[in-house]
Backbone as a printed PyTorch tensor [residue, N CA C, xyz], in Angstrom:
tensor([[[204.5340,  52.6940,  48.7010],
         [203.4700,  53.3110,  47.9480],
         [203.6180,  54.8260,  48.0390]],

        [[203.6540,  55.4680,  46.8970],
         [203.7800,  56.9220,  46.8680],
         [202.3890,  57.5390,  46.9070]],

        [[202.1240,  58.3060,  47.9450],
         [200.8140,  58.9040,  48.1290],
         [200.7050,  60.2030,  47.3450]],

        [[201.7450,  60.9980,  47.3080],
         [201.7140,  62.3100,  46.6800],
         [202.5320,  62.2940,  45.4020]],

        [[202.1560,  63.1370,  44.4800],
         [202.8820,  63.1660,  43.2170],
         [203.1570,  64.5720,  42.7110]],

        [[202.9030,  65.5780,  43.5260],
         [203.2630,  66.9290,  43.1380],
         [202.1930,  67.7140,  42.4150]],

        [[201.0710,  67.1020,  42.0810],
         [199.9860,  67.8610,  41.4730],
         [198.6680,  67.1780,  41.7750]],

        [[197.6010,  67.9110,  41.6020],
         [196.2870,  67.3980,  41.9320],
         [195.7600,  66.4070,  40.9070]],

        [[194.7340,  65.6990,  41.3140],
         [194.1250,  64.6720,  40.4680],
         [193.6460,  65.2450,  39.1320]],

        [[192.9410,  66.3610,  39.1720],
         [192.3550,  66.9080,  37.9550],
         [193.4100,  67.5010,  37.0260]],

        [[194.4150,  68.1280,  37.5820],
         [195.4950,  68.6610,  36.7540],
         [196.2710,  67.5190,  36.1020]],

        [[196.5240,  66.4910,  36.8760],
         [197.2600,  65.3280,  36.3940],
         [196.5120,  64.6250,  35.2610]],

        [[195.1820,  64.6840,  35.2760],
         [194.3850,  64.0010,  34.2590],
         [193.9300,  64.9190,  33.1260]],

        [[194.5990,  66.0370,  32.9770],
         [194.4220,  66.8670,  31.7990],
         [193.2560,  67.8430,  31.8150]],

        [[192.6760,  68.1110,  32.9640],
         [191.6010,  69.1110,  33.0280],
         [192.2150,  70.4950,  32.8490]],

        [[191.5350,  71.3400,  32.0850],
         [192.0430,  72.6890,  31.8490],
         [191.8740,  73.5320,  33.1180]],

        [[192.5180,  74.6900,  33.1230],
         [192.4090,  75.6050,  34.2620],
         [190.9520,  76.0220,  34.4600]],

        [[190.2510,  76.3140,  33.3760],
         [188.8430,  76.7130,  33.4730],
         [187.9900,  75.5780,  34.0610]],

        [[188.2400,  74.3460,  33.6500],
         [187.4890,  73.2060,  34.1940],
         [187.7760,  73.0250,  35.6850]],

        [[189.0350,  73.1980,  36.0850],
         [189.3830,  73.0670,  37.5000],
         [188.7590,  74.1870,  38.3260]],

        [[188.6890,  75.3970,  37.7750],
         [188.0240,  76.5030,  38.4630],
         [186.5420,  76.1890,  38.6490]],

        [[185.9010,  75.7010,  37.6050],
         [184.4780,  75.3600,  37.6860],
         [184.2360,  74.2660,  38.7170]],

        [[185.1120,  73.2720,  38.7730],
         [184.9780,  72.2090,  39.7650],
         [185.1670,  72.7460,  41.1810]],

        [[186.1490,  73.6240,  41.3480],
         [186.4280,  74.1690,  42.6750],
         [185.2600,  75.0050,  43.1850]],

        [[184.8340,  75.9880,  42.3700],
         [183.7690,  76.8950,  42.8080],
         [182.3690,  76.2780,  42.6780]],

        [[182.1970,  75.3550,  41.7480],
         [180.8760,  74.7780,  41.5150],
         [180.5970,  73.4860,  42.2510]],

        [[181.6520,  72.7710,  42.6530],
         [181.4520,  71.4790,  43.3250],
         [182.1100,  71.4330,  44.7040]],

        [[183.3760,  71.7460,  44.7690],
         [184.1280,  71.6100,  46.0250],
         [183.5780,  72.5230,  47.1180]],

        [[183.4690,  73.7980,  46.8190],
         [183.0010,  74.7590,  47.8340],
         [181.5580,  74.4630,  48.2520]],

        [[180.6050,  74.2960,  47.3210],
         [179.2380,  73.9670,  47.7570],
         [179.1430,  72.6470,  48.5310]],

        [[179.9360,  71.6560,  48.1480],
         [179.9140,  70.3740,  48.8560],
         [180.4170,  70.5330,  50.2920]],

        [[181.4690,  71.2910,  50.4770],
         [181.9840,  71.5250,  51.8290],
         [180.9890,  72.3250,  52.6770]],

        [[180.3440,  73.3070,  52.0680],
         [179.3280,  74.0750,  52.7940],
         [178.1670,  73.1540,  53.1770]],

        [[177.7510,  72.2840,  52.2670],
         [176.6700,  71.3410,  52.5480],
         [177.0340,  70.4140,  53.7040]],

        [[178.2590,  69.8890,  53.6970],
         [178.7030,  69.0050,  54.7810],
         [178.7030,  69.7460,  56.1190]],

        [[179.2310,  70.9530,  56.1190],
         [179.2630,  71.7370,  57.3620],
         [177.8500,  72.0370,  57.8540]],

        [[176.9440,  72.3810,  56.9400],
         [175.5650,  72.6670,  57.3390],
         [174.8610,  71.4070,  57.8520]],

        [[175.1690,  70.2490,  57.2740],
         [174.6050,  68.9860,  57.7760],
         [175.0690,  68.7240,  59.2040]],

        [[176.3380,  68.9950,  59.4720],
         [176.8580,  68.8080,  60.8280],
         [176.1380,  69.7380,  61.7980]],

        [[175.9810,  71.0030,  61.4120],
         [175.2660,  71.9590,  62.2690],
         [173.8460,  71.4750,  62.5160]],

        [[173.1570,  71.0720,  61.4510],
         [171.7700,  70.6250,  61.5800],
         [171.6620,  69.3710,  62.4420]],

        [[172.5210,  68.3870,  62.1980],
         [172.4180,  67.1250,  62.9290],
         [172.7240,  67.2820,  64.4140]],

        [[173.5270,  68.2790,  64.7710],
         [173.7720,  68.5150,  66.1960],
         [172.6330,  69.2760,  66.8610]],

        [[171.7390,  69.8360,  66.0610],
         [170.5650,  70.4800,  66.6380],
         [169.4610,  69.4650,  66.9420]],

        [[169.5460,  68.2930,  66.3280],
         [168.5970,  67.2160,  66.5920],
         [168.9530,  66.5970,  67.9380]],

        [[167.9770,  66.3600,  68.7650],
         [168.2300,  65.8210,  70.1060],
         [168.3020,  64.2970,  70.0770]],

        [[169.3800,  63.7870,  69.5420],
         [169.5710,  62.3420,  69.4830],
         [171.0360,  62.0520,  69.8070]],

        [[171.2950,  61.6280,  71.0180],
         [172.6680,  61.4240,  71.4710],
         [173.3840,  60.3290,  70.6820]],

        [[172.6640,  59.2770,  70.2940],
         [173.2840,  58.2070,  69.4990],
         [173.7420,  58.7300,  68.1350]],

        [[172.9270,  59.5760,  67.5230],
         [173.3010,  60.1860,  66.2430],
         [174.5410,  61.0580,  66.4140]],

        [[174.6050,  61.8260,  67.4870],
         [175.7650,  62.6840,  67.7540],
         [177.0290,  61.8510,  67.9240]],

        [[176.9170,  60.7520,  68.6680],
         [178.0790,  59.8850,  68.8780],
         [178.5250,  59.2360,  67.5760]],

        [[177.5710,  58.7820,  66.7620],
         [177.9190,  58.1670,  65.4800],
         [178.6020,  59.1840,  64.5650]],

        [[178.0630,  60.4020,  64.5260],
         [178.6490,  61.4350,  63.6870],
         [180.0600,  61.7910,  64.1560]],

        [[180.2630,  61.8890,  65.4610],
         [181.6020,  62.1780,  65.9830],
         [182.5690,  61.0450,  65.6620]],

        [[182.1090,  59.8210,  65.7320],
         [182.9680,  58.6810,  65.4000],
         [183.3880,  58.7200,  63.9370]],

        [[182.4490,  59.0470,  63.0470],
         [182.7740,  59.1590,  61.6220],
         [183.7490,  60.3050,  61.3990]],

        [[183.5160,  61.4330,  62.0460],
         [184.4240,  62.5750,  61.9100],
         [185.8290,  62.2320,  62.3920]],

        [[185.9240,  61.4690,  63.4780],
         [187.2380,  61.0630,  63.9920],
         [187.9750,  60.2140,  62.9620]],

        [[187.2740,  59.2730,  62.3460],
         [187.9200,  58.4220,  61.3340],
         [188.3660,  59.2370,  60.1200]],

        [[187.5110,  60.1440,  59.6440],
         [187.8710,  60.9840,  58.4980],
         [189.0600,  61.8790,  58.8450]],

        [[189.0510,  62.4360,  60.0370],
         [190.1550,  63.3120,  60.4590],
         [191.4670,  62.5450,  60.6010]],

        [[191.3960,  61.3340,  61.1170],
         [192.6240,  60.5280,  61.2370],
         [193.2020,  60.2370,  59.8580]],

        [[192.3460,  59.9110,  58.8920],
         [192.8200,  59.6880,  57.5260],
         [193.4280,  60.9740,  56.9550]],

        [[192.7520,  62.0990,  57.1580],
         [193.2430,  63.3800,  56.6480],
         [194.5970,  63.7340,  57.2510]],

        [[194.7430,  63.5190,  58.5390],
         [196.0210,  63.8060,  59.2020],
         [197.1120,  62.8960,  58.6660]],

        [[196.8150,  61.6140,  58.4980],
         [197.8070,  60.6800,  57.9340],
         [198.2120,  61.1280,  56.5330]],

        [[197.2350,  61.4510,  55.7010],
         [197.5220,  61.8680,  54.3290],
         [198.3150,  63.1730,  54.3250]],

        [[197.9540,  64.1080,  55.1920],
         [198.6700,  65.3860,  55.2520],
         [200.1080,  65.2050,  55.6970]],

        [[200.3420,  64.3320,  56.6700],
         [201.7060,  64.0850,  57.1360],
         [202.5300,  63.4270,  56.0360]],

        [[201.9260,  62.4670,  55.3330],
         [202.6790,  61.7760,  54.2900],
         [202.9570,  62.6840,  53.0970]],

        [[202.2030,  63.7590,  52.9370],
         [202.3900,  64.6950,  51.8230],
         [202.9140,  66.0510,  52.2750]],

        [[203.4530,  66.1200,  53.4650],
         [203.8590,  67.4030,  54.0350],
         [204.8840,  68.1330,  53.1740]],

        [[205.7750,  67.4090,  52.5490],
         [206.8150,  68.0310,  51.7330],
         [206.4240,  68.0960,  50.2570]],

        [[205.1680,  67.8520,  49.9540],
         [204.6710,  67.9060,  48.5820],
         [204.2500,  69.3370,  48.2900]],

        [[205.0160,  70.0390,  47.4990],
         [204.7520,  71.4520,  47.2410],
         [204.0130,  71.6890,  45.9240]],

        [[203.4850,  70.6450,  45.3250],
         [202.7850,  70.7900,  44.0580],
         [201.3660,  71.2990,  44.2050]],

        [[200.8350,  71.2950,  45.4100],
         [199.4700,  71.7580,  45.6300],
         [199.4980,  73.2040,  46.0930]],

        [[198.4530,  73.9420,  45.7690],
         [198.4200,  75.3580,  46.1220],
         [197.9390,  75.6050,  47.5330]],

        [[197.2620,  74.6380,  48.1440],
         [196.8440,  74.8510,  49.5270],
         [197.9410,  74.3270,  50.4560]],

        [[197.8490,  74.6830,  51.6900],
         [198.8840,  74.3340,  52.6450],
         [198.4720,  73.0990,  53.4400]],

        [[199.2890,  72.0730,  53.3740],
         [199.0000,  70.8340,  54.1100],
         [198.9660,  71.0810,  55.6150]],

        [[199.7960,  72.0190,  56.0840],
         [199.8120,  72.3130,  57.5210],
         [198.4440,  72.8100,  57.9830]],

        [[197.8240,  73.6650,  57.1990],
         [196.5110,  74.1900,  57.5690],
         [195.4610,  73.0790,  57.5290]],

        [[195.5190,  72.2520,  56.5050],
         [194.5970,  71.1120,  56.3850],
         [194.7370,  70.1900,  57.5960]],

        [[195.9620,  69.9740,  58.0170],
         [196.2190,  69.1180,  59.1650],
         [195.7190,  69.7730,  60.4610]],

        [[195.8850,  71.0720,  60.5980],
         [195.4000,  71.7650,  61.8020],
         [193.8790,  71.7070,  61.9000]],

        [[193.1920,  71.8770,  60.7750],
         [191.7290,  71.8000,  60.7650],
         [191.2800,  70.4030,  61.1800]],

        [[191.8980,  69.3840,  60.5940],
         [191.5380,  68.0040,  60.9330],
         [191.8380,  67.7010,  62.4010]],

        [[192.9620,  68.1760,  62.8910],
         [193.3240,  67.9570,  64.2900],
         [192.3350,  68.6490,  65.2250]],

        [[191.9250,  69.8440,  64.8730],
         [190.9450,  70.5830,  65.6730],
         [189.6130,  69.8230,  65.7270]],

        [[189.1420,  69.3520,  64.5880],
         [187.8810,  68.5880,  64.5460],
         [188.0360,  67.2780,  65.3050]],

        [[189.1930,  66.6420,  65.1790],
         [189.4560,  65.3910,  65.8960],
         [189.3840,  65.6120,  67.4080]],

        [[190.0170,  66.6520,  67.9000],
         [190.0130,  66.9510,  69.3400],
         [188.6070,  67.2900,  69.8140]],

        [[187.9000,  68.1330,  69.0590],
         [186.5490,  68.5120,  69.4550],
         [185.6110,  67.3020,  69.4840]],

        [[185.7040,  66.4500,  68.4600],
         [184.8500,  65.2510,  68.4060],
         [185.1790,  64.2980,  69.5440]],

        [[186.4590,  64.1420,  69.8330],
         [186.8760,  63.2520,  70.9220],
         [186.3890,  63.7670,  72.2720]],

        [[186.4940,  65.0700,  72.4770],
         [186.0150,  65.6490,  73.7350],
         [184.5110,  65.4490,  73.8820]],

        [[183.7770,  65.6510,  72.7990],
         [182.3300,  65.4780,  72.8500],
         [181.9730,  64.0160,  73.1260]],

        [[182.6810,  63.0820,  72.4840],
         [182.4160,  61.6610,  72.7200],
         [182.7300,  61.2650,  74.1540]],

        [[183.7870,  61.8400,  74.6920],
         [184.2100,  61.5100,  76.0540],
         [183.1640,  61.9370,  77.0820]],

        [[182.6930,  63.1730,  76.9640],
         [181.7160,  63.6790,  77.9280],
         [180.8830,  64.7850,  77.2860]],

        [[179.7360,  64.4160,  76.6660],
         [178.9220,  65.4160,  75.9730],
         [178.3070,  66.4590,  76.9020]],

        [[178.1920,  66.1470,  78.1790],
         [177.6180,  67.1130,  79.1200],
         [178.6570,  68.1730,  79.4860]],

        [[179.8730,  67.7260,  79.8050],
         [180.9260,  68.6580,  80.1880],
         [181.4480,  69.4450,  78.9790]],

        [[181.4550,  68.8140,  77.8100],
         [181.9640,  69.4590,  76.5940],
         [180.8470,  69.5220,  75.5490]],

        [[179.8690,  70.4090,  75.7230],
         [178.7680,  70.5020,  74.7520],
         [179.1830,  71.3110,  73.5150]],

        [[180.2010,  70.8350,  72.8210],
         [180.7710,  71.5940,  71.7130],
         [180.4060,  71.0150,  70.3560]],

        [[179.4590,  70.1020,  70.3340],
         [179.0960,  69.4490,  69.0790],
         [178.7010,  70.4150,  67.9820]],

        [[177.8940,  71.4150,  68.3370],
         [177.4300,  72.3510,  67.3150],
         [178.5530,  73.2300,  66.7830]],

        [[179.6770,  73.2690,  67.4770],
         [180.8040,  74.0970,  67.0310],
         [181.8120,  73.3290,  66.1710]],

        [[181.5890,  72.0460,  65.9720],
         [182.5280,  71.2380,  65.1890],
         [182.6000,  71.7270,  63.7420]],

        [[181.5420,  72.3360,  63.2440],
         [181.5360,  72.8180,  61.8600],
         [182.3620,  74.0850,  61.6690]],

        [[182.7020,  74.7840,  62.7340],
         [183.4480,  76.0460,  62.6080],
         [184.7960,  75.8470,  61.8950]],

        [[185.6040,  74.8410,  62.2510],
         [186.8510,  74.6570,  61.4980],
         [186.6170,  74.3630,  60.0130]],

        [[185.5130,  73.6940,  59.6950],
         [185.2130,  73.4230,  58.2850],
         [184.8940,  74.7320,  57.5580]],

        [[184.1050,  75.5990,  58.1960],
         [183.8190,  76.9050,  57.5890],
         [185.0940,  77.7360,  57.4410]],

        [[185.9790,  77.6720,  58.4230],
         [187.2580,  78.3840,  58.3130],
         [188.0990,  77.8370,  57.1600]],

        [[188.0630,  76.5290,  56.9750],
         [188.7820,  75.9000,  55.8660],
         [188.2200,  76.3680,  54.5250]],

        [[186.9070,  76.4770,  54.4310],
         [186.2730,  76.9600,  53.2000],
         [186.6990,  78.4030,  52.9230]],

        [[186.6200,  79.2380,  53.9440],
         [187.0060,  80.6370,  53.7950],
         [188.4770,  80.7600,  53.3950]],

        [[189.3220,  79.9870,  54.0540],
         [190.7600,  79.9900,  53.7460],
         [190.9940,  79.5760,  52.2940]],

        [[190.3080,  78.5280,  51.8450],
         [190.4490,  78.0650,  50.4630],
         [189.9940,  79.1130,  49.4620]],

        [[188.8840,  79.7880,  49.7630],
         [188.3960,  80.8350,  48.8630],
         [189.3760,  82.0010,  48.7790]],

        [[189.8400,  82.4660,  49.9290],
         [190.7880,  83.5880,  49.9610],
         [192.0770,  83.1990,  49.2470]],

        [[192.5850,  82.0220,  49.5240],
         [193.8290,  81.5810,  48.9010],
         [193.6760,  81.4150,  47.3910]],

        [[192.5060,  80.9410,  46.9510],
         [192.2900,  80.7660,  45.5170],
         [192.2490,  82.1090,  44.7970]],

        [[191.7170,  83.1310,  45.4560],
         [191.6700,  84.4640,  44.8410],
         [193.0620,  85.0860,  44.8240]],

        [[193.7960,  84.9290,  45.9130],
         [195.1340,  85.5270,  46.0070],
         [196.1110,  84.8520,  45.0480]],

        [[196.1340,  83.5260,  45.0560],
         [197.1120,  82.8000,  44.2430],
         [196.6400,  82.5640,  42.8120]],

        [[195.3080,  82.5870,  42.5930],
         [194.7220,  82.3680,  41.2660],
         [195.2120,  81.0760,  40.6200]],

        [[195.2800,  80.0120,  41.4040],
         [195.6530,  78.7010,  40.8610],
         [194.6420,  77.6700,  41.3570]],

        [[194.5220,  76.5710,  40.6610],
         [193.5640,  75.5370,  41.0180],
         [194.1730,  74.1740,  40.8330]]])
């Protein structure tokens, strides 16, 4: 099964550059900010079961992201860097695992959103520099 094909879903399906820009700035960036803010908010709630469930979900999402990034590592059709995407996922995976292992010794739950914010910033800067979507 071929996972990567050298271009993004929207480009492959005939979306214009303007439509892809609108999707990136109007949907992708706000959605990522919303997810990061939800993580920050949910870690402020004093519910250890909720924290563990959220870390477990993050671990599964990160494992999928790392698998997808590794399988597409040599795919140069995308404008973002798979290595950076993989590093962000690995960082979140490690932080979530440490928190699940011992939340008292590693009270880093509220910081799990930092790599997501860095990813958003990186995507914005890269989109302005490269001007591609």
